[in-house]
C-alpha positions, -999 to 999 in steps of 0.1 A, spaced: -150 160 555 -133 137 580 -101 139 600 -80 109 591 -48 95 606 -27 75 582 1 51 592 25 45 563 14 77 546 50 84 534 54 50 515 45 40 480 8 34 485 7 61 512 18 89 490 -10 82 465 -36 76 492 -28 109 510 -32 127 477 -66 110 470 -79 118 505 -67 154 504 -84 158 470 -116 146 486 -113 174 512 -103 154 543 -79 167 570 -49 144 572 -25 134 600 5 113 589 19 91 616 55 79 611 87 71 629 105 100 612 97 130 590 112 120 557 105 154 542 89 136 512 59 149 492 27 154 512 -5 173 506 -6 210 518 -20 212 553 -13 176 562 -1 173 598 28 150 608 31 133 641 58 109 654 45 74 661 59 39 658 36 9 649 62 -16 661 65 -3 696 31 14 697 47 46 709 26 77 699 -1 59 681 -30 66 703 -20 102 708 -17 106 670 -51 91 664 -69 111 691 -96 134 676 -96 115 643 -127 101 627 -109 73 608 -75 56 606 -60 41 574 -33 15 581 -8 11 553 23 0 572 37 -33 560 69 -48 546 73 -73 518 108 -83 528 125 -85 562 155 -64 571 172 -64 605 147 -58 632 120 -50 606 105 -85 605 72 -97 593 61 -106 628 71 -72 643 57 -50 615 29 -68 597 15 -87 626 24 -70 659 24 -35 643 -11 -39 629 -23 -52 663 -8 -21 679 -27 1 654 -60 -17 662 -54 -13 699 -45 24 696 -75 31 674 -97 16 701 -80 36 728 -84 68 708 -121 60 701 -117 61 664 -149 53 645 -135 35 614 -103 16 607 -94 9 571 -67 -18 569 -49 -27 537 -40 -64 538 -32 -86 508 -48 -112 486 -39 -147 497 -34 -141 534 -29 -174 550 -20 -187 585 3 -213 569 38 -206 583 54 -218 551 44 -184 537 59 -161 563 47 -128 546 11 -140 541 10 -155 576 21 -122 592 -5 -103 571 -31 -129 582 -23 -122 619 -25 -85 614 -58 -88 596 -72 -109 624 -62 -83 650 -83 -57 630 -113 -80 625 -113 -91 661 -109 -57 676 -136 -33 688 -132 -6 661 -156 -8 631 -134 -18 602 -130 -22 564 -103 -46 552 -89 -44 517 -70 -72 501 -53 -60 469 -33 -80 444 1 -67 433 0 -29 431 17 -12 402 27 24 396 58 47 399 79 36 428 64 1 432 87 -27 444 78 -55 420 73 -43 384 101 -18 386 125 -46 398 114 -68 368 120 -38 345 156 -34 358 162 -71 355 151 -71 319 172 -40 311 204 -54 326 203 -90 313 207 -103 277 182 -130 285 152 -128 309 151 -154 337 116 -166 344 112 -184 378 94 -217 375 69 -223 348 59 -187 346 22 -196 352 17 -180 386 -13 -157 384 -16 -121 394 -42 -94 390 -22 -61 390 -41 -31 403 -30 5 399 -19 24 430 -41 53 420 -71 29 418 -63 15 452 -60 50 466 -94 58 451 -109 27 467 -96 38 501 -112 72 497 -145 55 488 -143 33 519 -138 64 540 -169 80 524 -190 49 529 -180 42 565 -172 8 580 -183 -22 560 -172 -47 587 -161 -69 557 -131 -80 536 -129 -67 501 -105 -84 476 -95 -60 448 -75 -64 416 -73 -50 381 -94 -62 352 -68 -87 339 -55 -119 354 -20 -123 341 6 -150 344 41 -141 357 54 -147 321 27 -125 306 37 -97 329 73 -101 319 63 -100 282 43 -68 287 73 -51 304 96 -63 276 72 -48 250 68 -15 269 105 -10 274 115 -20 238 132 -53 247 107 -77 232 135 -96 214 151 -107 247 145 -144 252 128 -158 283 147 -186 300 128 -207 326 147 -214 358 134 -240 383 125 -225 417 148 -251 433 177 -237 414 169 -202 423 164 -207 460 202 -210 470 209 -178 450 180 -160 466 193 -170 501 227 -155 492 210 -123 479 191 -120 511 222 -122 532 246 -100 513 225 -74 495 207 -45 511 179 -47 486 179 -82 471 161 -86 437 143 -117 451 141 -135 485 133 -171 493 100 -161 507 91 -143 475 99 -173 454 76 -194 476 48 -170 470 48 -180 433 32 -212 444 0 -193 452 -24 -175 429 -28 -138 436 -62 -132 420 -98 -124 427 -129 -119 406 -120 -98 374 -150 -75 381 -141 -71 418 -136 -33 417 -166 -27 394 -190 -47 415 -178 -35 449 -167 1 442 -184 11 409 -156 20 386 -134 3 360 -98 -1 371 -68 6 349 -52 -22 329 -15 -28 336 -6 -34 299 -20 1 290 -5 19 319 30 5 322 48 35 305 62 46 339 86 16 336 107 35 310 122 53 340 137 21 355 
């Protein structure tokens, strides 16, 4: 049994990860800016800490055997920018873990991280990952593809879009590749990483299927009973001005310019990545998308 500090433990991936770690018998300390009062395992401790400023991080990690860093944003909002959260925030976590003399830092990054500034999200995740890999704390880095499950911020958005529109807009040619991985499988992988100890390596993980963007849309249509709705391809260039307006006027835009640009990059790894590295068969998106009926 280990004592584990978790940053981002109250988010989508965090809730599932805390459950998996608690089920494995670990003591948990959730580090967050505010106590949301959301679901958390019985006995999990909560402490105030802020990855952006670094306030409270080292104190929250002190006495812990490992840290799991899950804090990240996929879209910018106000002062919550990619640079401040994904890059500087992760660097603050790595420094605090070193100060607290933690023995293992598990950092969840993303497939496709890239220093290319044209992809602001991926560039910020690259910077954060480099801070972890270049720090003094023994680490394990996970790079998942798109994560699916109740409360996700991608597949549920597509489900709502399909439900509300008589035709289904497909951005670009629909051939962008993804390898959806279940949030429960990602949480299981984190638990395995804790059990094994630091690998000092990067592990890309995804589900068993590489799916195009249009195939994902068709799976959601079939799952939600809207298979007859026609797909209409919209050029990325035509969507960009609308996405820019969405980003400025909507609190939670369905798509941002940065997300449209991400469709230029494949989001996949080896189909047997989870089996070969972690010894179990991950769930298929097409067979586990029934949660989308709620959206």
